[in-house]
Backbone as JSON Lines, residues from 0, in Angstrom:
{"i":0,"aa":"X","n":[-31.75,70.34,-95.78],"ca":[-31.4,70.39,-94.5],"c":[-29.92,69.77,-94.45]}
{"i":1,"aa":"X","n":[-28.84,70.61,-93.93],"ca":[-27.68,70.35,-93.88],"c":[-27.69,70.09,-92.31]}
{"i":2,"aa":"X","n":[-26.69,68.79,-92.49],"ca":[-25.8,68.23,-91.35],"c":[-24.75,68.14,-91.09]}
{"i":3,"aa":"X","n":[-23.74,68.94,-90.11],"ca":[-22.54,68.53,-89.94],"c":[-22.07,67.98,-89.11]}
{"i":4,"aa":"X","n":[-21.57,66.54,-89.26],"ca":[-21.0,65.45,-88.09],"c":[-19.65,66.6,-87.29]}
{"i":5,"aa":"X","n":[-19.75,65.86,-85.78],"ca":[-18.93,66.67,-84.68],"c":[-18.08,65.25,-84.78]}
{"i":6,"aa":"X","n":[-16.74,65.87,-84.31],"ca":[-15.18,65.44,-84.2],"c":[-15.32,64.16,-84.83]}
{"i":7,"aa":"X","n":[-14.51,63.55,-84.78],"ca":[-14.55,62.03,-85.52],"c":[-15.99,61.5,-86.03]}
{"i":8,"aa":"X","n":[-16.66,62.12,-86.37],"ca":[-18.2,61.43,-87.17],"c":[-17.89,61.66,-88.52]}
{"i":9,"aa":"X","n":[-18.61,60.61,-89.06],"ca":[-19.17,60.6,-90.53],"c":[-20.59,60.78,-91.07]}
{"i":10,"aa":"X","n":[-20.71,61.43,-91.86],"ca":[-22.86,61.21,-92.57],"c":[-22.13,60.4,-93.3]}
{"i":11,"aa":"X","n":[-23.11,59.29,-93.51],"ca":[-23.35,58.63,-94.94],"c":[-24.51,58.15,-95.48]}
{"i":12,"aa":"X","n":[-24.86,58.61,-96.92],"ca":[-26.01,58.22,-97.44],"c":[-25.98,56.75,-97.35]}
{"i":13,"aa":"X","n":[-26.9,55.82,-97.3],"ca":[-27.26,54.53,-97.2],"c":[-26.76,54.4,-98.72]}
{"i":14,"aa":"X","n":[-26.56,53.73,-99.28],"ca":[-27.07,52.8,-100.93],"c":[-28.22,51.91,-100.73]}
{"i":15,"aa":"X","n":[-29.18,51.93,-101.91],"ca":[-30.34,51.06,-102.05],"c":[-29.79,49.86,-102.25]}
{"i":16,"aa":"X","n":[-30.38,48.51,-101.28],"ca":[-30.26,47.36,-101.52],"c":[-30.52,47.07,-102.99]}
{"i":17,"aa":"X","n":[-29.77,46.09,-104.03],"ca":[-30.87,45.47,-105.59],"c":[-32.47,45.15,-105.22]}
{"i":18,"aa":"X","n":[-32.82,45.52,-105.73],"ca":[-33.9,44.91,-106.04],"c":[-34.26,43.43,-107.07]}
{"i":19,"aa":"X","n":[-33.51,43.28,-107.99],"ca":[-33.38,41.84,-107.9],"c":[-32.31,40.96,-108.01]}
{"i":20,"aa":"X","n":[-32.05,40.2,-108.03],"ca":[-31.09,39.0,-107.79],"c":[-30.54,38.85,-109.29]}
{"i":21,"aa":"X","n":[-29.19,38.28,-109.42],"ca":[-28.48,38.23,-110.56],"c":[-29.28,37.38,-111.68]}
{"i":22,"aa":"X","n":[-29.68,36.18,-110.8],"ca":[-30.84,35.78,-111.75],"c":[-31.87,36.39,-112.25]}
{"i":23,"aa":"X","n":[-32.12,37.52,-111.96],"ca":[-33.36,38.37,-112.71],"c":[-34.75,38.25,-111.83]}
{"i":24,"aa":"X","n":[-34.27,37.53,-110.25],"ca":[-35.41,37.06,-109.71],"c":[-35.74,39.06,-108.99]}
{"i":25,"aa":"X","n":[-36.73,39.45,-109.1],"ca":[-37.58,40.11,-108.16],"c":[-37.75,40.45,-106.81]}
{"i":26,"aa":"X","n":[-37.43,40.75,-105.81],"ca":[-37.05,40.94,-104.55],"c":[-38.01,41.47,-103.96]}
{"i":27,"aa":"X","n":[-39.04,41.17,-102.9],"ca":[-39.71,41.88,-102.2],"c":[-39.71,42.8,-101.02]}
{"i":28,"aa":"X","n":[-39.63,44.04,-100.44],"ca":[-38.87,44.5,-99.69],"c":[-38.43,43.96,-98.85]}
{"i":29,"aa":"X","n":[-39.54,43.36,-98.06],"ca":[-39.4,42.05,-96.85],"c":[-38.0,41.38,-97.28]}
{"i":30,"aa":"X","n":[-37.93,41.06,-98.05],"ca":[-36.88,39.91,-98.42],"c":[-35.46,40.51,-98.6]}
{"i":31,"aa":"X","n":[-34.91,41.85,-98.79],"ca":[-34.04,42.45,-99.16],"c":[-33.52,43.0,-98.04]}
{"i":32,"aa":"X","n":[-31.65,42.14,-97.74],"ca":[-31.82,42.99,-97.02],"c":[-30.39,44.26,-96.32]}
{"i":33,"aa":"X","n":[-30.26,45.1,-95.6],"ca":[-29.86,46.08,-95.41],"c":[-28.68,46.36,-95.95]}
{"i":34,"aa":"X","n":[-28.29,47.43,-96.78],"ca":[-27.18,47.55,-97.45],"c":[-25.88,48.29,-96.55]}
{"i":35,"aa":"X","n":[-25.11,47.59,-96.88],"ca":[-24.13,48.1,-95.4],"c":[-22.92,49.03,-96.37]}
{"i":36,"aa":"X","n":[-22.87,49.86,-97.61],"ca":[-22.05,50.69,-98.13],"c":[-22.94,51.72,-98.34]}
{"i":37,"aa":"X","n":[-21.9,52.98,-98.64],"ca":[-22.56,54.68,-99.05],"c":[-21.79,55.17,-98.94]}
{"i":38,"aa":"X","n":[-22.47,56.4,-99.26],"ca":[-21.41,57.04,-100.26],"c":[-21.25,58.63,-98.86]}
{"i":39,"aa":"X","n":[-19.9,58.71,-98.38],"ca":[-19.87,59.94,-97.52],"c":[-20.13,61.44,-97.92]}
{"i":40,"aa":"X","n":[-21.4,62.03,-97.18],"ca":[-21.71,63.23,-97.64],"c":[-21.02,64.42,-97.02]}
{"i":41,"aa":"X","n":[-20.63,64.18,-95.54],"ca":[-19.76,65.09,-94.58],"c":[-18.94,64.15,-94.17]}
{"i":42,"aa":"X","n":[-18.46,65.63,-93.37],"ca":[-16.86,64.49,-92.42],"c":[-16.89,65.84,-91.23]}
{"i":43,"aa":"X","n":[-16.75,65.18,-89.92],"ca":[-16.24,66.13,-89.0],"c":[-14.63,66.3,-89.01]}
{"i":44,"aa":"X","n":[-14.64,67.57,-87.79],"ca":[-13.21,67.8,-88.3],"c":[-12.2,66.69,-87.65]}
{"i":45,"aa":"X","n":[-12.4,66.01,-86.72],"ca":[-11.62,64.75,-86.5],"c":[-11.58,64.45,-85.02]}
{"i":46,"aa":"X","n":[-10.91,63.46,-84.44],"ca":[-10.81,63.21,-83.47],"c":[-9.84,64.09,-82.75]}
{"i":47,"aa":"X","n":[-9.67,64.47,-81.14],"ca":[-8.94,65.24,-80.86],"c":[-8.26,64.06,-79.93]}
{"i":48,"aa":"X","n":[-7.27,64.2,-79.45],"ca":[-6.16,63.63,-79.05],"c":[-6.13,64.01,-77.56]}
{"i":49,"aa":"X","n":[-5.3,63.19,-76.68],"ca":[-4.76,63.53,-75.45],"c":[-3.83,64.41,-75.3]}
{"i":50,"aa":"X","n":[-2.69,64.86,-76.24],"ca":[-1.86,65.79,-76.91],"c":[-3.16,67.09,-76.67]}
{"i":51,"aa":"X","n":[-3.67,67.49,-77.25],"ca":[-4.87,68.28,-77.82],"c":[-5.07,68.83,-79.09]}
{"i":52,"aa":"X","n":[-3.76,67.69,-79.65],"ca":[-3.96,67.38,-81.11],"c":[-5.18,67.31,-81.88]}
{"i":53,"aa":"X","n":[-5.81,67.24,-83.23],"ca":[-7.0,67.08,-84.13],"c":[-6.31,65.79,-85.2]}
{"i":54,"aa":"X","n":[-6.83,64.52,-84.96],"ca":[-5.86,63.94,-85.9],"c":[-7.16,64.34,-86.87]}
{"i":55,"aa":"X","n":[-7.12,64.26,-88.32],"ca":[-7.66,64.19,-89.57],"c":[-8.29,63.05,-89.92]}
{"i":56,"aa":"X","n":[-9.53,62.97,-90.56],"ca":[-10.22,62.15,-90.7],"c":[-9.89,61.24,-92.11]}
{"i":57,"aa":"X","n":[-9.5,59.76,-92.32],"ca":[-9.28,59.84,-93.54],"c":[-9.79,59.63,-94.83]}
{"i":58,"aa":"X","n":[-11.26,59.58,-94.31],"ca":[-12.35,59.57,-95.94],"c":[-12.42,60.81,-96.01]}
{"i":59,"aa":"X","n":[-13.05,61.04,-97.12],"ca":[-12.99,62.61,-97.86],"c":[-14.31,62.15,-98.38]}
{"i":60,"aa":"X","n":[-15.09,63.18,-98.68],"ca":[-16.7,63.58,-98.9],"c":[-16.78,63.3,-100.6]}
{"i":61,"aa":"X","n":[-17.34,62.18,-100.84],"ca":[-17.91,61.65,-101.91],"c":[-17.23,59.95,-102.29]}
{"i":62,"aa":"X","n":[-16.25,59.34,-100.89],"ca":[-15.92,58.12,-101.03],"c":[-17.33,56.68,-100.71]}
{"i":63,"aa":"X","n":[-16.87,56.23,-101.5],"ca":[-17.34,55.23,-100.99],"c":[-17.03,54.17,-100.13]}
{"i":64,"aa":"X","n":[-18.0,53.86,-98.91],"ca":[-17.17,53.12,-97.94],"c":[-18.29,51.77,-97.5]}
{"i":65,"aa":"X","n":[-17.46,50.8,-97.08],"ca":[-18.54,49.82,-96.49],"c":[-18.43,49.64,-94.68]}
{"i":66,"aa":"X","n":[-19.11,49.52,-94.45],"ca":[-19.61,49.23,-92.58],"c":[-20.27,48.49,-92.46]}
{"i":67,"aa":"X","n":[-20.14,47.99,-90.94],"ca":[-20.87,47.26,-90.03],"c":[-22.29,47.28,-90.43]}
{"i":68,"aa":"X","n":[-22.88,46.1,-90.23],"ca":[-24.26,45.88,-90.59],"c":[-25.15,46.31,-89.68]}
{"i":69,"aa":"X","n":[-24.27,46.17,-88.25],"ca":[-25.77,47.24,-87.14],"c":[-24.69,48.54,-86.37]}
{"i":70,"aa":"X","n":[-23.61,49.13,-87.71],"ca":[-23.05,50.44,-87.21],"c":[-23.14,51.44,-87.39]}
{"i":71,"aa":"X","n":[-23.24,52.76,-86.49],"ca":[-23.88,53.75,-86.21],"c":[-25.42,54.28,-85.82]}
{"i":72,"aa":"X","n":[-25.92,55.42,-85.93],"ca":[-27.4,55.57,-86.0],"c":[-27.78,56.05,-87.08]}
{"i":73,"aa":"X","n":[-28.7,55.31,-87.37],"ca":[-29.87,55.37,-88.61],"c":[-30.71,56.62,-88.34]}
{"i":74,"aa":"X","n":[-30.54,57.88,-89.58],"ca":[-31.6,59.05,-89.45],"c":[-32.07,58.94,-90.72]}
{"i":75,"aa":"X","n":[-32.91,60.07,-90.83],"ca":[-33.88,60.33,-92.34],"c":[-33.57,61.86,-92.32]}
{"i":76,"aa":"X","n":[-32.68,62.06,-93.52],"ca":[-32.84,63.59,-94.4],"c":[-33.45,63.53,-95.22]}
{"i":77,"aa":"X","n":[-34.47,64.52,-95.29],"ca":[-34.46,64.48,-96.65],"c":[-35.71,63.2,-97.07]}
{"i":78,"aa":"X","n":[-36.31,62.14,-96.19],"ca":[-36.92,61.03,-96.84],"c":[-35.61,60.13,-97.36]}
{"i":79,"aa":"X","n":[-34.69,60.46,-97.26],"ca":[-33.16,59.44,-97.66],"c":[-32.71,58.75,-96.4]}
{"i":80,"aa":"X","n":[-32.55,57.4,-96.16],"ca":[-31.98,57.33,-95.26],"c":[-30.33,56.81,-94.97]}
{"i":81,"aa":"X","n":[-29.64,57.59,-93.85],"ca":[-28.22,57.89,-93.69],"c":[-27.95,57.46,-92.15]}
{"i":82,"aa":"X","n":[-26.76,56.86,-92.29],"ca":[-26.17,57.01,-90.8],"c":[-24.97,57.79,-90.48]}
{"i":83,"aa":"X","n":[-24.93,57.93,-89.42],"ca":[-23.97,58.99,-88.5],"c":[-22.89,57.82,-88.47]}
{"i":84,"aa":"X","n":[-21.84,57.47,-88.23],"ca":[-20.41,56.35,-87.88],"c":[-19.64,57.54,-87.72]}
{"i":85,"aa":"X","n":[-19.03,56.74,-86.6],"ca":[-17.62,56.91,-86.07],"c":[-16.56,56.69,-87.13]}
{"i":86,"aa":"X","n":[-15.53,57.17,-87.45],"ca":[-14.48,56.98,-88.8],"c":[-14.18,55.7,-87.98]}
{"i":87,"aa":"X","n":[-14.18,55.28,-87.05],"ca":[-13.51,53.78,-86.63],"c":[-14.61,52.78,-86.97]}
{"i":88,"aa":"X","n":[-15.74,53.08,-87.24],"ca":[-16.8,52.17,-87.71],"c":[-16.75,51.99,-89.52]}
{"i":89,"aa":"X","n":[-16.66,52.52,-89.78],"ca":[-15.94,52.41,-91.67],"c":[-15.07,51.17,-91.56]}
{"i":90,"aa":"X","n":[-15.32,50.25,-91.88],"ca":[-14.39,48.87,-92.57],"c":[-13.38,49.19,-93.47]}
{"i":91,"aa":"X","n":[-13.99,49.74,-94.97],"ca":[-13.29,49.74,-96.33],"c":[-14.28,50.89,-96.89]}
{"i":92,"aa":"X","n":[-12.42,51.37,-97.96],"ca":[-13.14,52.8,-99.03],"c":[-12.98,52.14,-99.92]}
{"i":93,"aa":"X","n":[-13.7,51.95,-101.11],"ca":[-13.69,51.74,-102.6],"c":[-12.49,52.62,-103.36]}
{"i":94,"aa":"X","n":[-11.58,51.7,-103.79],"ca":[-10.28,52.91,-104.24],"c":[-10.7,52.43,-105.88]}
{"i":95,"aa":"X","n":[-10.6,53.89,-106.44],"ca":[-11.01,53.46,-107.92],"c":[-10.06,53.68,-108.79]}
{"i":96,"aa":"X","n":[-9.96,52.86,-109.54],"ca":[-9.08,52.58,-110.76],"c":[-8.23,53.47,-111.26]}
{"i":97,"aa":"X","n":[-7.03,53.58,-111.52],"ca":[-6.54,54.81,-112.34],"c":[-5.9,54.3,-113.77]}
């Protein structure tokens, strides 16, 4: 199934929480915190300004991003957890080393 976000919305696949701590303790599902990072899957066209111009979205498909714990709306696509976020709800983008 394909989902195309509208306007300044971004579709993000939520990355899975770690099942094991750094010390090697395996965590049950009930103890895992919801992950607040993900991978951008699709983006909308951008936000329409009062002047009528469209402001392009800064993130791009494939970017790894951080978002707030309660940001966006949760959806399931092919049994995989995703979020639809406004661009303003994205807190940061991981930069790649060059």
